[in-house]
C-alpha positions in Angstrom: -17.2 -22.5 -37.7 -19.1 -25.7 -37.2 -21.2 -25.9 -34.0 -20.1 -28.7 -31.6 -22.8 -30.6 -29.8 -22.4 -32.7 -26.7 -22.7 -36.4 -27.3 -24.3 -36.9 -23.9 -27.1 -34.2 -23.7 -27.1 -32.8 -27.3 -26.5 -29.2 -26.0 -24.0 -26.7 -27.5 -20.4 -27.0 -26.3 -18.1 -24.0 -25.7 -14.5 -23.7 -26.5 -12.3 -24.0 -23.5 -8.9 -23.7 -25.0 -6.2 -25.2 -27.3 -3.5 -27.7 -26.3 -0.6 -29.2 -28.1 0.5 -32.8 -27.7 3.6 -33.8 -29.6 3.1 -32.3 -33.1 -0.7 -32.2 -33.0 -3.0 -29.4 -31.9 -6.4 -29.9 -30.3 -9.3 -27.7 -29.3 -10.9 -28.4 -26.0 -14.7 -28.1 -25.6 -16.8 -28.2 -22.5 -20.6 -28.6 -22.2 -22.2 -26.1 -19.9 -25.2 -28.4 -19.1 -23.6 -31.7 -18.1 -19.9 -30.8 -17.8 -18.7 -33.3 -20.4 -15.4 -32.4 -22.2 -14.3 -33.3 -25.7 -11.1 -32.8 -27.7 -11.1 -32.1 -31.5 -7.9 -32.3 -33.6 -7.3 -29.1 -35.5 -4.0 -29.8 -37.3 -0.3 -30.5 -37.1 2.3 -28.0 -35.9 4.6 -27.4 -38.9 7.4 -26.1 -36.6 7.7 -29.5 -35.0 9.0 -31.2 -38.1 12.7 -30.8 -38.9 
C-alpha cells in the first residue's frame, strides 16, 4: 500500500475509514500532526449499477 503524506506538513497520514457516496468509494485519511483530512477514491461499487 502506498504511503499517504499530508499536503500541509508532509507527515504520514493514517486511515480513518471508508465511505460511499453514490456509486464511488473513498478512503478517509487524517494527519496526526496538523489534523488535516483527505479523501482518496478507491473504486466504484459494482452493486450500484443495474
